[in-house]
C-alpha positions as CSV (number, residue, x, y, z in Angstrom):
1,M,21.2,-50.8,-136.1
2,T,22.9,-48.2,-134.0
3,E,25.0,-49.2,-131.1
4,S,22.4,-48.3,-128.6
5,Y,21.9,-49.9,-125.2
6,I,20.2,-49.7,-121.9
7,R,21.9,-51.0,-118.8
8,A,20.1,-51.0,-115.6
9,T,21.9,-52.1,-112.2
10,N,20.0,-52.4,-108.9
11,L,17.5,-49.7,-109.5
12,L,15.5,-48.6,-106.7
13,V,12.4,-46.1,-106.9
14,E,10.4,-45.0,-103.9
15,F,7.7,-42.6,-103.5
16,P,7.3,-40.9,-100.1
17,I,3.5,-40.3,-99.1
18,Y,2.8,-37.2,-97.1
19,N,0.0,-36.0,-95.0
20,A,-1.5,-39.3,-94.4
21,S,-2.2,-41.6,-91.6
22,H,0.7,-44.1,-91.3
23,R,-1.3,-46.8,-89.9
24,S,-4.4,-46.6,-91.9
25,L,-2.4,-46.0,-95.3
26,R,-0.4,-49.0,-94.5
27,K,-3.3,-51.1,-93.8
28,S,-5.2,-50.1,-96.9
29,L,-2.1,-50.9,-99.1
30,L,-1.2,-54.0,-97.5
31,S,-4.8,-55.2,-98.0
32,A,-4.5,-54.7,-101.7
33,T,-3.5,-57.4,-104.1
34,T,-1.5,-55.0,-106.2
35,G,0.9,-52.2,-106.0
36,G,4.5,-51.6,-104.7
37,R,5.8,-52.6,-101.5
38,V,5.1,-50.4,-98.5
39,A,7.8,-49.4,-96.0
40,S,8.6,-46.4,-93.7
41,D,11.8,-44.4,-93.8
42,A,13.8,-43.0,-90.9
43,G,11.4,-40.1,-90.6
44,R,8.6,-42.6,-90.2
45,R,7.0,-41.5,-93.5
46,V,5.2,-44.1,-95.6
47,T,7.0,-44.9,-98.8
48,V,5.9,-47.1,-101.6
49,R,8.8,-48.9,-103.3
50,A,7.8,-49.0,-106.9
51,L,11.0,-50.6,-108.4
52,D,13.2,-52.8,-106.1
53,D,16.7,-53.9,-107.1
54,V,15.9,-54.0,-110.8
55,S,18.8,-55.1,-113.2
56,F,18.8,-55.8,-116.8
57,E,20.8,-54.9,-120.1
58,L,19.1,-54.3,-123.5
59,R,21.0,-54.3,-126.9
60,P,20.0,-53.6,-130.5
61,G,17.4,-56.0,-131.6
62,D,15.8,-56.4,-128.4
63,R,11.9,-56.1,-128.2
64,V,11.0,-56.2,-124.6
65,G,7.5,-56.8,-123.3
66,L,6.9,-55.7,-119.6
67,V,4.1,-57.6,-118.1
68,G,2.4,-57.8,-114.8
69,H,-0.6,-56.7,-112.9
70,N,-1.6,-52.9,-112.4
71,G,0.8,-51.3,-110.0
72,A,3.5,-54.0,-110.5
73,G,6.1,-51.4,-111.8
74,K,5.7,-51.5,-115.6
75,T,4.9,-47.9,-116.1
76,T,7.2,-46.7,-113.5
77,M,10.0,-48.7,-115.3
78,L,9.1,-46.9,-118.6
79,R,9.2,-43.5,-116.8
80,V,12.6,-44.2,-115.3
81,L,14.0,-45.0,-118.8
82,A,12.3,-41.9,-120.1
83,G,14.1,-39.9,-117.5
84,V,10.9,-38.8,-115.8
85,Y,11.6,-40.5,-112.4
86,P,15.2,-40.6,-111.0
87,P,16.0,-43.7,-109.2
88,V,16.7,-43.5,-105.4
89,S,19.8,-45.8,-105.9
90,G,21.3,-47.8,-108.5
91,R,22.6,-46.9,-111.9
92,L,21.0,-46.3,-115.2
93,V,23.0,-45.8,-118.5
94,V,21.2,-45.2,-121.7
95,K,22.8,-44.7,-125.0
96,G,20.7,-43.5,-128.0
97,S,17.9,-41.1,-128.7
98,I,14.5,-42.0,-127.1
99,V,10.9,-41.4,-128.3
100,S,8.5,-41.8,-125.2
101,L,4.8,-42.6,-126.3
102,I,3.9,-42.6,-122.5
103,D,2.3,-39.4,-120.9
104,M,1.6,-38.0,-124.3
105,S,0.4,-34.6,-122.8
106,L,3.8,-33.9,-121.2
107,G,5.1,-30.6,-122.3
108,M,2.0,-29.3,-123.7
109,E,1.1,-25.8,-122.5
110,P,-2.6,-25.1,-122.6
111,E,-2.2,-21.4,-123.2
112,A,0.1,-21.8,-126.0
113,T,-1.0,-22.4,-129.7
114,G,-0.7,-25.7,-131.5
115,Y,2.3,-24.4,-133.5
116,E,4.0,-23.2,-130.3
117,N,3.4,-26.6,-128.6
118,I,5.1,-28.3,-131.6
119,F,8.3,-26.6,-130.5
120,L,7.8,-26.9,-126.9
121,R,7.3,-30.7,-127.1
122,G,10.1,-31.0,-129.6
123,I,12.5,-29.2,-127.4
124,I,11.5,-31.6,-124.5
125,M,12.4,-34.4,-126.9
126,G,15.9,-33.0,-127.2
127,L,15.4,-31.5,-130.7
128,R,16.9,-28.2,-131.7
129,P,14.6,-25.4,-132.8
130,A,16.2,-25.7,-136.3
131,E,15.3,-29.4,-136.6
132,I,11.7,-28.8,-135.4
133,E,11.4,-26.0,-138.0
134,E,12.3,-28.4,-140.8
135,K,9.7,-30.9,-139.5
136,L,7.1,-28.2,-138.8
137,D,5.0,-28.5,-142.1
138,E,5.2,-32.4,-141.9
139,I,4.0,-32.3,-138.3
140,A,1.3,-29.9,-139.0
141,A,0.0,-32.0,-142.0
142,F,0.2,-35.3,-140.2
143,S,-2.0,-34.0,-137.4
144,E,-4.8,-32.9,-139.7
145,L,-5.9,-30.2,-137.4
146,G,-5.6,-27.4,-139.9
147,E,-4.2,-23.8,-139.8
148,D,-7.1,-22.4,-137.8
149,F,-6.7,-24.8,-134.9
150,L,-3.0,-24.8,-135.0
151,N,-3.1,-21.1,-134.3
152,M,-5.4,-21.5,-131.4
153,P,-4.5,-22.3,-127.7
154,V,-4.5,-26.1,-127.2
155,R,-7.0,-25.4,-124.2
156,T,-9.6,-25.2,-127.0
157,Y,-8.6,-28.7,-128.2
158,S,-10.5,-31.9,-127.5
159,S,-8.5,-34.7,-125.7
160,G,-8.3,-36.4,-129.1
161,M,-7.0,-33.3,-130.9
162,M,-4.4,-32.9,-128.4
163,L,-3.3,-36.5,-128.7
164,R,-3.1,-36.2,-132.4
165,L,-0.7,-33.2,-132.1
166,A,1.5,-34.8,-129.4
167,F,1.7,-38.1,-131.5
168,A,2.5,-36.1,-134.7
169,V,5.5,-34.5,-132.9
170,S,6.6,-37.6,-131.1
171,T,6.9,-39.8,-134.2
172,A,8.2,-37.2,-136.4
173,V,11.9,-38.1,-135.9
174,K,13.6,-41.5,-136.1
175,S,14.7,-42.7,-132.6
176,D,17.0,-45.5,-131.5
177,I,14.8,-46.5,-128.5
178,V,11.0,-46.6,-128.4
179,L,9.1,-46.6,-125.0
180,M,5.4,-47.4,-125.2
181,D,2.7,-48.1,-122.5
182,E,0.2,-50.3,-124.7
183,W,-0.2,-49.9,-128.3
184,L,-1.5,-46.4,-129.0
185,S,-4.8,-45.8,-130.5
186,V,-5.1,-42.1,-131.7
187,G,-8.4,-40.5,-133.0
188,D,-11.0,-41.8,-135.4
189,A,-10.8,-44.9,-137.5
190,S,-9.2,-43.1,-140.6
191,F,-6.6,-41.3,-138.6
192,N,-6.0,-44.4,-136.4
193,D,-5.1,-46.4,-139.6
194,K,-2.5,-43.7,-140.5
195,A,-1.2,-43.4,-137.0
196,A,-0.7,-47.3,-136.9
197,K,1.2,-47.3,-140.0
198,R,3.5,-44.4,-138.6
199,L,3.9,-46.3,-135.2
200,T,4.7,-49.5,-136.9
201,Q,7.4,-47.6,-138.9
202,V,8.9,-46.0,-135.9
203,V,9.2,-49.4,-134.1
204,E,10.7,-51.2,-137.1
205,E,13.2,-48.4,-137.4
206,S,14.3,-48.4,-133.9
207,A,17.2,-50.5,-132.2
208,I,15.3,-51.1,-128.9
209,L,11.6,-51.5,-128.0
210,V,10.3,-51.5,-124.5
211,L,6.5,-52.1,-124.4
212,A,4.4,-52.4,-121.3
213,S,1.1,-54.3,-122.2
214,H,-1.7,-56.2,-120.6
215,S,-2.2,-58.1,-123.9
216,P,-0.4,-61.5,-124.1
217,D,-1.1,-61.6,-127.9
218,M,0.4,-58.0,-128.4
219,V,3.6,-59.1,-126.4
220,K,3.9,-62.3,-128.3
221,R,3.6,-60.6,-131.6
222,M,5.9,-57.6,-130.9
223,C,8.4,-58.9,-128.4
224,N,11.3,-61.3,-128.4
225,R,11.9,-60.9,-124.5
226,V,9.5,-60.7,-121.6
227,F,10.1,-59.2,-118.2
228,S,7.5,-60.0,-115.7
229,F,6.9,-57.5,-112.8
230,E,5.6,-58.2,-109.4
231,H,5.6,-55.5,-106.6
232,G,8.4,-53.7,-108.3
233,K,10.8,-56.7,-108.9
234,I,11.5,-58.6,-112.1
235,T,10.3,-62.0,-111.0
236,E,10.9,-63.8,-114.3
237,I,12.7,-63.1,-117.6
238,S,11.8,-65.2,-120.5
239,V,13.5,-65.0,-123.8
């Protein structure tokens, strides 16, 4: 395994809510049983604290399950690790290449062709154009979309076709760190079997896995550590 690691120290993530009634929004959010903590900043804007003073360290061999109710902070944590959301405060250090299997449509340009989107998504993943070129035929073949569709704008694709293409690109290269929001199911039965094998291989070859899931069986089977989130805080860490 590579010497990859993730080190999070006192991470804080907040989302300001604009153009909303401060009182009514606070009341509705506080009456909910899920979601982040609600507060107001110096400008009296409503803010939702999605992650609150979160700290942990992951090393090679860690298979971490993120559990908790909807809105507890699991997906926000994944997006912070993927670099989508910057923390308001705290420190995050990540060493190693990352494959993010969340927000699969990220980087897909509707007016660009399938082939062009392979390059766009690959570049977002940090690959050089030459590296993408080397994998182009393999990615195209794995997607099973065919030359005709790969030369068409992806706005003509069904959601399943777009997911196939994004999955084919995202899993085409070995990565040190794998981020997943639930175990992916892609396409029809035959393609899904092929995708499941590819996904299992990607996870097995990774140094670190971070998986958010509502399935206790999945977490038990895949993970050796469990982080329990509640209102943006890690309330329990079990090993």
